[in-house]
C-alpha positions, 0 to 999 in steps of 0.5 A: 186855270189848271185844276178844279178846286174844292170849295175850301180851296176857292175860299182860301184863294179868294181870301188871298186875292182880296187881301192882296188887292186891299193891302198890296201884299199877301197875308201871313200863314197866321192871318189865313189861319185866323180868318178860317179858324185853322188852329195850326200853321201846318193846316194852312200849309196843307191847303196852300200846298194843294193850291200850289200843286194845282198851279194857283200859287207860287210859294218861294218859302213859308217866310212871312208874306212870301206867297204870290198868285199865278195869273192874278189878273185872270183870277180877279177878272173871274171873281168880278164876272162871278160876282156880276152874275149873282147881282142885279142893279136896281134903281134907288128912288129919291123924292118922288115928284107928285103925280109922276110915274114912280120910276120916272127918270127924274125920280131915280137918284142912283142904282144899287147892286143887290145879291139875287139870292137875298130876296126871293124876287128881284126882277123889276124891283126898286129901292126907296129910302124910308122917311119918317118913323111910322113903321118902326115897330115893323122893323123899318126905320128912317133912312132904311132902304126898302126893296119894293116889288112893283104890283098894284094889288096886295093882301091884308098884312102886306107891307106896301108902298102906296100913293095917297093924294100925291104922296108916297107912303109905306104902311101895312095894307088892311082890307077887311069888312069892306074897308081899306085901311093903311096901318102904321106900326107906331102907336103915335100914328093913326090908321088911314082909311082909304076906302073908295078914295080915288087918290089911293093906289098901291105901287108895290109890295115891300120884299126886303129892308137894307140897313147900315150900322155906323 
């Protein structure tokens, strides 16, 4: 590309590229203005003229949908590279087989991409789908995806993923007064005392939750 863009010009150019990719035709001035909350078509034209002068756009006229992008394929490739640099793929675990290592191949159901900036740590993380409602008062609901940072220790108050007697559970870790307890966050469930239980160990700490709304 020929000239450096301002952040706003990048946003507008990417919007136009995405719009073309999704719809097969460019947006109108009003659609661009509505998306970026630019009140007048004159304001939109000023941004488009700047992109034209820098060699990014062709504008035959300002009639409806008369905008085209120079080197469209190159631009989309740049966007794809830029996105890939910001994201990382982590394994999504299905039902964990009793007794198997948490990241055993047979436990990995899929992979998901997450933005590296969303969570403070994403290296070596994995995702799991929540089963049950024992943590709803902590904002973790059934079918949520939790992002887990692997570690075999925790401090009181951490939300952890643990293996207990062959089963995987998500609870709050509490270690006080020489007792180790797993605390649910739902009044319908009771705490689980795991003090000196040889079949209990911590798998990781929950560092994030992903939820989709239908």
